[in-house]
N, C-alpha and C positions, 0 to 999 in steps of 0.2 A: 929270608922274601921276605918277610913286614916290615923291618927294618931299615931296610934299602928303600919299597915302594910310597911307606909311610902308608897316609890314609890315604887309598886307592882312590875316594871320591874326587879326590884335584885331580885326576884325567875324561876327560869327559866321553873316552872313548878310545874304545883298545887299540885302535892310530896312535895315538899320544905318549900309551905306554910301553907302546914297544919303539917309539920311537924316540925315550925317556933311554930304555935302555939301549939302544944301540941293536934294535935288530930291522928295523926299519930298513928301507936300501935307501940311497943319496944321489939323486940326479946328478950328474955333473957335466956341462954339457960349455961345449965351445965351437964358435960361429955355426950357433942354428942347430945342431946334429947336439945327441945328448945320448947320455947309457946310465945305466943309476946301475949304481956299484960296493960292492960290501961297505959301511959306515964303521967307521972307527970310531963313531962322534958315541955316548952317550955313557951310562953308568954302566962301570963295566964289572962291577963288580956281578951286577943283576943280572949283566950278560949273561955271565959267568956262570953264573946260577941256575936262569935259564936254562945252556946246553946243556947241563952235565946232570939235569933231569929228559932233558931231550934224546940225551943219551940213555940213558935209564930206559925211557918207555920206551927203546926199540932193540931191546939188550938181546938177547939170544939165551936161551942157557944153554950150557956145554954136551951137558948126557941124554935131557931130553928132547933140544933142540926146538926149545918152546916160547913163541914168546917171550916177554912177561905182560907187554900189552899188545891184545891182539889188533885190536883197530886200531893202535898209529903205526904196526908195525906194516900191515894192510900201505896204511894215508906212503909213507916212507915208500916201501915198494912200489908203489903208485908212484908218483914223484921221479922215481930209480929210472921208471919205465919209458915215462913221457922227456926222457932226456935231459932230467936237472943230474948236477954230479952225488955223489953222498953228502956232502960242504952243503950244498943249498937245497936238498931236501931236507938234510937236518934243522937253517934256514925257515924251511915250511914247519918242522915239527914245534921249534921254536914258533911263531907265531903261531901256531894257534895253542898252545901253552896258554900266550899274553890273552885270547880274546879266552875263554877257561876262565880265568884267574879275574 
């Protein structure tokens, strides 16, 4: 991750790092009507690293049914309860990880 990001101080905010990693949504607009869609731009290797890290945060052990990280798992379930799909909830986890970094 350090090799892909480089010096983290070159990003003035977490928003810029999320944009660099391809995690931030992109606004597509046509005729004055727009919507946010998943970005296909950005550093795909870094995006994959954040995705794998997010999956590990919400994993549940098979035998004990205990989450690896209860705080992230609760946040993941909260986002699903708000009506987000599993993929959208994972993007929320990824974004929170970007903010931590």
